[in-house]
C-alpha positions in Angstrom: 56.2 -129.9 -116.3 54.9 -130.1 -119.8 56.0 -132.4 -122.7 57.7 -129.5 -124.4 59.9 -128.7 -121.4 63.5 -129.4 -122.4 64.4 -130.6 -118.9 62.2 -133.7 -119.5 64.5 -135.0 -122.3 67.0 -137.7 -121.5 70.4 -136.2 -122.4 73.8 -136.3 -120.8 73.1 -133.2 -118.7 69.6 -134.3 -117.6 68.4 -137.0 -115.2 69.8 -139.9 -117.3 73.3 -138.3 -117.0 73.1 -138.2 -113.3 71.9 -141.8 -113.2 74.9 -142.9 -115.1 77.2 -140.9 -112.8 75.5 -142.4 -109.7 75.7 -145.9 -111.2 79.4 -145.5 -111.9 80.1 -144.2 -108.4 78.2 -147.1 -106.9 80.3 -149.6 -108.9 83.5 -147.8 -107.8 82.4 -148.0 -104.1 81.7 -151.7 -104.5 85.1 -152.4 -105.9 86.8 -150.3 -103.2 84.9 -152.2 -100.5 86.4 -155.4 -101.9 89.9 -154.0 -101.3 89.7 -154.7 -97.6 90.4 -158.3 -98.2 93.1 -157.8 -100.9 96.9 -157.6 -100.5 98.7 -154.3 -100.8 99.6 -154.8 -104.5 98.0 -157.0 -107.1 95.4 -157.6 -109.7 91.6 -157.8 -109.0 89.0 -159.2 -111.4 85.3 -158.8 -110.8 82.4 -158.9 -113.2 84.7 -159.0 -116.2 86.6 -155.9 -115.1 90.3 -156.1 -114.4 91.9 -153.7 -112.0 95.6 -153.5 -111.2 96.4 -151.6 -108.0 99.1 -150.6 -105.6 98.7 -148.9 -102.3 101.3 -146.7 -100.7 104.5 -148.2 -99.1 102.9 -148.1 -95.6 101.0 -151.2 -94.6 98.8 -151.9 -91.6 101.6 -153.9 -90.0 103.9 -150.9 -90.3 101.2 -148.7 -88.8 101.0 -151.1 -85.8 104.7 -150.9 -85.3 105.7 -154.2 -86.9 108.3 -154.0 -89.6 108.6 -155.9 -92.8 111.8 -156.4 -94.6 112.2 -153.5 -97.0 111.7 -154.2 -100.7 114.7 -153.6 -102.9 114.1 -150.6 -105.2 115.4 -151.0 -108.7 118.8 -149.5 -109.3 118.7 -146.0 -110.7 121.1 -144.8 -113.3 123.1 -141.9 -112.0 123.0 -139.0 -114.3 126.3 -137.2 -114.8 126.5 -133.8 -113.1 125.3 -130.9 -115.4 127.9 -128.4 -116.3 126.9 -124.8 -116.2 128.0 -122.2 -118.8 130.5 -119.7 -117.5 129.0 -116.4 -117.0 130.3 -113.7 -119.2 130.1 -109.9 -118.8 130.2 -109.5 -122.6 127.0 -108.2 -124.1 126.1 -109.7 -127.5 124.3 -107.4 -129.9 123.1 -107.5 -133.4 124.1 -104.4 -135.3 121.6 -102.3 -137.3 122.0 -103.3 -140.9 121.1 -101.8 -144.3 121.5 -103.8 -147.6 121.6 -102.3 -151.1 121.6 -104.3 -154.3 123.5 -102.4 -157.0 124.1 -103.6 -160.6 127.7 -104.8 -160.0 127.9 -105.4 -156.3 126.0 -105.8 -153.0 126.6 -103.1 -150.4 125.9 -103.7 -146.7 126.1 -101.0 -144.0 126.5 -102.0 -140.3 126.3 -99.7 -137.4 129.2 -100.5 -135.0 129.7 -97.6 -132.6 133.1 -97.6 -130.8 134.6 -100.4 -132.8 138.1 -100.2 -134.4 139.0 -101.7 -137.7 141.4 -104.2 -136.1 138.5 -105.7 -134.0 136.3 -106.5 -137.0 136.1 -110.0 -138.5 134.0 -110.3 -141.7 133.9 -113.6 -143.6 131.9 -114.7 -146.7 131.1 -118.4 -146.6 129.1 -119.4 -149.6 126.0 -117.2 -149.5 126.3 -116.2 -145.8 128.2 -113.2 -144.6 129.4 -113.4 -141.0 130.3 -110.2 -139.2 131.8 -110.1 -135.7 133.2 -107.0 -134.0 134.2 -106.6 -130.4 134.7 -103.5 -128.4 135.1 -103.4 -124.6 132.1 -105.2 -123.1 130.2 -105.6 -126.4 130.3 -108.1 -129.1 128.4 -107.3 -132.3 127.5 -110.4 -134.3 125.4 -110.8 -137.5 124.9 -113.5 -140.1 123.3 -112.2 -143.3 122.1 -114.3 -146.2 123.2 -113.0 -149.6 121.0 -114.6 -152.3 122.7 -113.2 -155.4 125.6 -115.0 -157.2 128.7 -113.4 -155.9 132.2 -113.4 -157.4 134.8 -115.1 -155.4 137.1 -113.0 -153.2 137.2 -111.3 -149.9 134.6 -108.6 -149.0 135.9 -105.0 -149.2 135.5 -103.2 -145.8 135.5 -99.5 -145.1 134.9 -98.2 -141.5 134.0 -94.6 -141.1 132.4 -92.9 -138.1 131.1 -96.1 -136.5 129.5 -97.3 -139.8 131.1 -100.3 -141.6 130.6 -100.5 -145.3 130.9 -104.0 -146.8 131.1 -104.4 -150.6 130.6 -107.8 -152.3 131.2 -108.1 -156.0 128.7 -109.9 -158.2 129.5 -112.3 -160.9 129.4 -110.8 -164.4 
């Protein structure tokens, strides 16, 4: 190999890197060899290195058939049983919505197929309009943010052919 060959350079992926790995493995094997004389759990210091260790619960005495008195495990806190939500056959949908900003009012159109007027709940709370409508196995639910300043009062609702028109008056 020539002097210009990149494989001759000492970098992490070259020969120096493998030497470091081999040296680390050698140190590890030396420490593991010392564990033959150590108890099952403890702390080992060698060459300025501190290692805390714990082997499994099975000891050589247990393997030979001799039994040690069992160690007491720390008391575990019992967690309360988890409650599951009741399954419901109602399908929750978000209706298709259109919003129009007119000079004196905000108009929203919601598609609510199969819904009757008596099953619609529409509430204006601050700048959020909440719509809920139920029909058979479906629940339509939608929260809409209305950014304009609105006049106080209830929204005006008009249901025609499965389309709900909601009119909100603006402040003048």
